[in-house]
Backbone as ProteinMPNN parsed JSONL, in Angstrom:
{"seq_chain_A": "MRDPYAVENWRADAKCKGLNTELWFPPREKELYKTIADQAKNVCFGRDGRPECPVRKDCLLYSEDMNEQYGIWGGLSHRERNALKRKAAKHGMTIKQWVESGKK", "coords_chain_A": {"N_chain_A": [[-39.237, 8.36, 17.824], [-42.621, 7.715, 18.473], [-45.381, 6.978, 16.283], [-47.495, 9.603, 16.019], [-49.963, 9.544, 14.856], [-50.994, 7.111, 15.322], [-52.436, 7.249, 17.52], [-55.062, 6.552, 18.156], [-54.932, 3.873, 18.607], [-54.023, 3.405, 21.283], [-55.734, 5.058, 22.701], [-58.23, 3.923, 22.45], [-58.277, 1.986, 24.383], [-58.138, 3.372, 26.712], [-58.777, 4.114, 30.092], [-60.133, 6.369, 30.764], [-61.766, 6.851, 28.675], [-64.716, 8.07, 27.391], [-65.326, 9.446, 29.683], [-65.81, 12.683, 31.233], [-63.894, 14.986, 29.633], [-63.002, 17.371, 30.692], [-62.141, 16.908, 33.228], [-59.496, 16.165, 33.036], [-58.295, 18.473, 32.379], [-57.937, 20.581, 34.435], [-59.087, 23.671, 35.968], [-57.061, 26.638, 36.3], [-57.324, 27.908, 38.676], [-56.304, 27.982, 41.936], [-57.689, 26.879, 44.201], [-59.519, 25.138, 43.039], [-58.048, 23.559, 41.281], [-56.349, 21.473, 42.461], [-58.189, 19.615, 43.626], [-59.695, 18.745, 41.389], [-57.655, 17.869, 39.644], [-56.567, 15.825, 41.208], [-58.673, 13.999, 41.166], [-58.62, 13.173, 38.483], [-56.055, 12.045, 38.378], [-56.406, 9.962, 40.167], [-58.058, 8.247, 38.711], [-56.302, 7.554, 36.637], [-54.15, 6.26, 38.0], [-55.422, 4.222, 39.316], [-56.541, 4.612, 41.801], [-59.135, 4.803, 42.314], [-60.653, 2.717, 42.983], [-60.722, 0.986, 40.927], [-58.702, -0.833, 38.507], [-55.38, 0.374, 37.538], [-55.024, 2.588, 34.745], [-54.777, 0.929, 31.686], [-53.283, 1.957, 29.621], [-51.757, 3.996, 30.577], [-48.99, 4.678, 30.549], [-48.536, 4.906, 27.794], [-50.125, 7.107, 27.26], [-48.801, 9.064, 28.774], [-46.312, 9.118, 27.411], [-47.203, 9.922, 24.92], [-47.992, 12.536, 25.486], [-45.519, 13.644, 25.887], [-44.329, 13.3, 23.361], [-45.972, 14.988, 21.875], [-45.525, 17.356, 23.073], [-47.231, 18.407, 25.066], [-48.611, 21.029, 26.853], [-50.532, 21.466, 28.719], [-52.851, 20.019, 31.031], [-53.64, 16.77, 32.483], [-51.801, 14.033, 31.87], [-51.242, 10.679, 31.463], [-51.421, 10.489, 34.171], [-49.951, 12.567, 35.239], [-49.245, 16.018, 35.841], [-48.315, 18.908, 33.85], [-46.15, 20.16, 35.107], [-45.275, 18.055, 36.754], [-44.581, 16.21, 34.784], [-42.431, 17.554, 33.604], [-40.642, 17.516, 35.752], [-40.189, 14.769, 35.925], [-38.942, 14.383, 33.49], [-36.568, 15.821, 33.913], [-35.486, 14.29, 35.985], [-35.064, 11.836, 34.689], [-33.19, 12.654, 32.779], [-31.075, 13.328, 34.425], [-30.144, 10.855, 35.013], [-29.142, 10.096, 32.646], [-31.023, 9.364, 30.736], [-33.81, 9.302, 28.441], [-37.185, 10.481, 28.792], [-38.861, 8.547, 27.777], [-37.228, 6.226, 27.838], [-36.901, 6.071, 30.593], [-39.543, 5.67, 31.544], [-40.219, 3.291, 30.204], [-38.398, 1.597, 31.357], [-39.436, 1.118, 33.787], [-38.838, 2.564, 36.027], [-39.404, 4.765, 38.825]], "CA_chain_A": [[-40.542, 8.885, 18.227], [-43.75, 6.906, 18.021], [-46.272, 7.589, 15.303], [-48.588, 10.286, 16.718], [-51.243, 9.251, 14.21], [-51.446, 5.825, 15.84], [-52.99, 7.597, 18.819], [-56.318, 5.85, 18.407], [-54.633, 2.524, 19.077], [-54.021, 3.351, 22.744], [-56.906, 5.765, 23.251], [-59.382, 3.015, 22.468], [-58.209, 1.206, 25.617], [-57.957, 4.271, 27.854], [-59.765, 4.011, 31.175], [-60.889, 7.62, 30.797], [-62.609, 6.93, 27.482], [-66.13, 8.287, 27.69], [-65.491, 10.33, 30.843], [-65.755, 14.107, 30.936], [-62.5, 15.373, 29.389], [-62.645, 18.543, 31.506], [-61.485, 16.414, 34.429], [-58.054, 16.104, 32.761], [-57.829, 19.838, 32.116], [-58.501, 21.356, 35.552], [-58.879, 25.115, 35.888], [-55.823, 27.097, 36.936], [-57.645, 28.452, 39.996], [-55.633, 27.134, 42.921], [-58.602, 26.15, 45.082], [-60.204, 24.102, 42.269], [-57.104, 22.743, 40.527], [-55.897, 20.263, 43.157], [-59.304, 18.679, 43.778], [-60.041, 18.178, 40.09], [-56.484, 17.13, 39.158], [-56.46, 14.597, 41.998], [-59.688, 13.064, 40.666], [-58.102, 12.626, 37.226], [-54.905, 11.193, 38.703], [-56.937, 8.754, 40.808], [-58.505, 7.364, 37.633], [-55.105, 7.066, 35.924], [-53.324, 5.381, 38.833], [-56.214, 3.159, 39.916], [-56.893, 4.912, 43.195], [-60.58, 5.039, 42.279], [-61.292, 1.434, 43.224], [-60.573, 0.183, 39.711], [-57.274, -0.972, 38.175], [-54.676, 1.466, 36.848], [-55.321, 2.669, 33.32], [-53.862, 0.03, 30.981], [-52.463, 2.694, 28.648], [-51.253, 5.196, 31.257], [-47.647, 5.009, 30.067], [-48.68, 5.378, 26.411], [-50.676, 8.458, 27.381], [-47.703, 9.909, 29.242], [-45.337, 9.272, 26.329], [-47.856, 10.719, 23.883], [-47.916, 13.951, 25.882], [-44.132, 14.048, 25.658], [-44.156, 13.395, 21.904], [-46.749, 16.123, 21.376], [-45.146, 18.528, 23.863], [-48.452, 18.929, 25.697], [-48.315, 22.008, 27.893], [-51.654, 21.547, 29.656], [-53.628, 18.828, 31.315], [-53.129, 15.583, 33.162], [-51.531, 13.002, 30.875], [-50.568, 9.563, 32.112], [-51.478, 10.687, 35.617], [-49.046, 13.631, 35.677], [-49.448, 17.376, 35.346], [-47.181, 19.408, 33.066], [-45.044, 20.368, 36.051], [-44.777, 16.732, 37.154], [-43.918, 15.622, 33.618], [-41.129, 18.215, 33.478], [-39.784, 17.005, 36.826], [-39.816, 13.417, 35.534], [-37.985, 14.531, 32.398], [-35.285, 16.216, 34.523], [-34.992, 13.142, 36.741], [-34.553, 10.882, 33.708], [-31.975, 13.24, 32.184], [-30.029, 13.232, 35.446], [-29.653, 9.484, 34.943], [-28.715, 9.852, 31.268], [-32.098, 8.693, 30.003], [-34.947, 10.094, 27.986], [-38.383, 10.141, 29.567], [-39.345, 7.275, 27.232], [-36.39, 5.165, 28.404], [-37.201, 6.018, 32.021], [-40.864, 5.063, 31.715], [-40.195, 1.91, 29.731], [-37.566, 0.802, 32.264], [-40.226, 0.853, 34.985], [-38.377, 3.377, 37.154], [-40.413, 5.69, 39.362]], "C_chain_A": [[-41.641, 7.988, 17.654], [-44.602, 7.705, 17.043], [-47.442, 8.258, 16.023], [-49.954, 10.003, 16.106], [-51.793, 7.901, 14.633], [-52.119, 6.01, 17.197], [-54.254, 6.81, 19.144], [-56.068, 4.447, 18.929], [-54.646, 2.452, 20.593], [-55.24, 4.036, 23.337], [-58.131, 4.881, 23.335], [-59.436, 2.212, 23.762], [-58.086, 2.058, 26.876], [-59.112, 4.15, 28.846], [-60.664, 5.246, 31.208], [-61.834, 7.777, 29.607], [-64.07, 7.051, 27.897], [-66.379, 9.158, 28.908], [-65.367, 11.782, 30.403], [-64.299, 14.552, 30.81], [-62.067, 16.581, 30.203], [-61.926, 18.136, 32.788], [-59.966, 16.415, 34.251], [-57.457, 17.457, 32.387], [-58.413, 20.757, 33.186], [-58.218, 22.851, 35.392], [-57.621, 25.521, 36.665], [-56.067, 27.68, 38.328], [-57.16, 27.47, 41.06], [-56.596, 26.281, 43.747], [-59.366, 25.044, 44.344], [-59.235, 23.103, 41.647], [-56.795, 21.412, 41.224], [-57.003, 19.215, 43.255], [-59.615, 17.974, 42.46], [-58.878, 17.349, 39.54], [-56.334, 15.813, 39.915], [-57.486, 13.555, 41.541], [-59.197, 12.393, 39.383], [-56.959, 11.651, 37.505], [-55.361, 9.891, 39.356], [-57.427, 7.749, 39.773], [-57.287, 6.731, 36.964], [-54.354, 5.999, 36.721], [-54.106, 4.273, 39.535], [-56.522, 3.375, 41.381], [-58.383, 5.242, 43.309], [-61.358, 3.744, 42.506], [-61.277, 0.512, 42.017], [-59.09, 0.08, 39.387], [-56.698, 0.282, 37.503], [-55.051, 1.438, 35.368], [-54.31, 1.812, 32.559], [-52.947, 0.729, 29.98], [-51.889, 3.977, 29.257], [-49.897, 5.616, 30.724], [-47.683, 5.503, 28.626], [-49.184, 6.817, 26.391], [-49.588, 9.446, 27.785], [-46.698, 10.166, 28.123], [-45.912, 10.06, 25.158], [-47.746, 12.203, 24.223], [-46.51, 14.497, 25.683], [-43.877, 14.244, 24.163], [-44.817, 14.648, 21.333], [-46.427, 17.432, 22.094], [-46.38, 19.216, 24.469], [-48.09, 19.842, 26.865], [-49.382, 22.043, 28.987], [-52.244, 20.164, 29.896], [-52.867, 17.741, 32.053], [-53.007, 14.498, 32.093], [-50.757, 11.886, 31.565], [-50.491, 9.724, 33.615], [-50.591, 11.804, 36.133], [-49.42, 14.978, 35.054], [-48.23, 17.791, 34.522], [-45.957, 19.601, 33.954], [-44.428, 19.037, 36.473], [-44.063, 16.03, 35.995], [-42.544, 16.244, 33.412], [-40.154, 17.714, 34.539], [-39.305, 15.594, 36.481], [-38.767, 13.456, 34.417], [-36.601, 14.905, 32.944], [-34.656, 15.052, 35.278], [-34.385, 12.107, 35.793], [-33.235, 11.38, 33.118], [-30.799, 13.152, 33.148], [-29.374, 11.847, 35.446], [-29.254, 9.096, 33.513], [-29.746, 9.152, 30.404], [-33.093, 9.704, 29.473], [-36.138, 9.704, 28.854], [-38.95, 8.802, 29.078], [-38.547, 6.112, 27.812], [-36.709, 4.973, 29.884], [-38.512, 5.272, 32.268], [-40.842, 3.592, 31.322], [-39.33, 1.009, 30.621], [-38.308, 0.455, 33.557], [-39.778, 1.64, 36.207], [-39.477, 4.332, 37.583], [-39.802, 7.01, 39.687]], "O_chain_A": [[-41.582, 7.565, 16.5], [-44.544, 8.934, 16.991], [-48.295, 7.568, 16.58], [-50.982, 10.198, 16.754], [-52.943, 7.58, 14.334], [-52.341, 5.045, 17.928], [-54.478, 6.445, 20.298], [-56.915, 3.89, 19.627], [-55.229, 1.521, 21.15], [-55.726, 3.619, 24.388], [-58.979, 5.074, 24.206], [-60.513, 1.801, 24.195], [-57.945, 1.528, 27.977], [-60.278, 4.092, 28.457], [-61.818, 5.171, 31.63], [-62.61, 8.73, 29.545], [-64.585, 6.233, 28.659], [-67.513, 9.571, 29.151], [-64.869, 12.065, 29.314], [-63.552, 14.499, 31.786], [-60.869, 16.795, 30.387], [-61.186, 18.931, 33.367], [-59.231, 16.642, 35.212], [-56.262, 17.567, 32.112], [-59.265, 21.598, 32.901], [-57.237, 23.244, 34.762], [-57.186, 24.816, 37.575], [-55.119, 27.919, 39.075], [-57.546, 26.301, 41.083], [-56.346, 25.096, 43.967], [-59.82, 24.095, 44.983], [-59.566, 21.926, 41.501], [-56.965, 20.346, 40.631], [-56.759, 18.039, 42.989], [-59.779, 16.754, 42.423], [-59.089, 16.249, 39.028], [-56.005, 14.791, 39.313], [-57.193, 12.359, 41.532], [-59.343, 11.182, 39.218], [-56.908, 10.563, 36.932], [-54.77, 8.836, 39.122], [-57.237, 6.543, 39.933], [-57.247, 5.519, 36.751], [-53.971, 4.963, 36.179], [-53.525, 3.474, 40.268], [-56.742, 2.416, 42.121], [-58.826, 5.873, 44.27], [-62.562, 3.678, 42.257], [-61.766, -0.616, 42.084], [-58.291, 0.835, 39.941], [-57.428, 1.123, 36.978], [-55.356, 0.381, 34.816], [-53.105, 1.956, 32.768], [-51.95, 0.155, 29.541], [-51.575, 4.926, 28.538], [-49.677, 6.8, 30.471], [-46.943, 6.42, 28.269], [-48.721, 7.638, 25.599], [-49.471, 10.528, 27.21], [-46.281, 11.305, 27.912], [-45.185, 10.785, 24.48], [-47.443, 13.025, 23.359], [-46.331, 15.669, 25.352], [-43.278, 15.239, 23.754], [-44.285, 15.285, 20.424], [-46.981, 18.483, 21.769], [-46.538, 20.434, 24.39], [-47.341, 19.449, 27.758], [-49.149, 22.593, 30.064], [-52.139, 19.268, 29.059], [-51.648, 17.788, 32.22], [-54.002, 14.097, 31.488], [-49.724, 12.138, 32.186], [-49.605, 9.165, 34.263], [-50.481, 11.984, 37.346], [-49.849, 15.057, 33.903], [-47.223, 17.084, 34.508], [-44.846, 19.235, 33.57], [-43.205, 18.905, 36.54], [-43.063, 15.342, 36.2], [-41.591, 15.539, 33.08], [-38.974, 17.511, 34.254], [-38.144, 15.26, 36.718], [-37.827, 12.662, 34.406], [-35.586, 14.373, 32.494], [-33.444, 14.849, 35.221], [-33.314, 11.564, 36.066], [-32.282, 10.615, 32.975], [-29.662, 12.928, 32.732], [-28.213, 11.691, 35.826], [-29.054, 7.919, 33.211], [-29.403, 8.438, 29.462], [-33.205, 10.817, 29.985], [-36.091, 8.702, 29.567], [-39.459, 8.015, 29.876], [-39.131, 5.114, 28.235], [-36.779, 3.843, 30.368], [-38.577, 4.362, 33.094], [-41.387, 2.746, 32.032], [-39.514, -0.208, 30.633], [-37.863, -0.396, 34.326], [-40.281, 1.413, 37.307], [-40.368, 4.665, 36.802], [-40.497, 7.915, 40.149]]}, "name": "protein", "num_of_chains": 1, "seq": "MRDPYAVENWRADAKCKGLNTELWFPPREKELYKTIADQAKNVCFGRDGRPECPVRKDCLLYSEDMNEQYGIWGGLSHRERNALKRKAAKHGMTIKQWVESGKK"}
């Protein structure tokens, strides 16, 4: 497990740095959630006209290390992160191994 206290090392380079953090914690209301979550994911994955976040994978792995239950981390919701974890496990890998291998 990576050092969770080294978090500032990757956060300093995060594309979302300085943006409204509420964007990454959309409300649970169905009609608002998708619109807001999609905006956050667009920033993470570079679908906002700018490059992908340079620390997206670090963010994703941090959420795994910290067992984050809420929010968009590394461009994925909690449900999507759980699905990725199951997919990696199906292939005999941890989510960290999966992400670092470049698999999708």
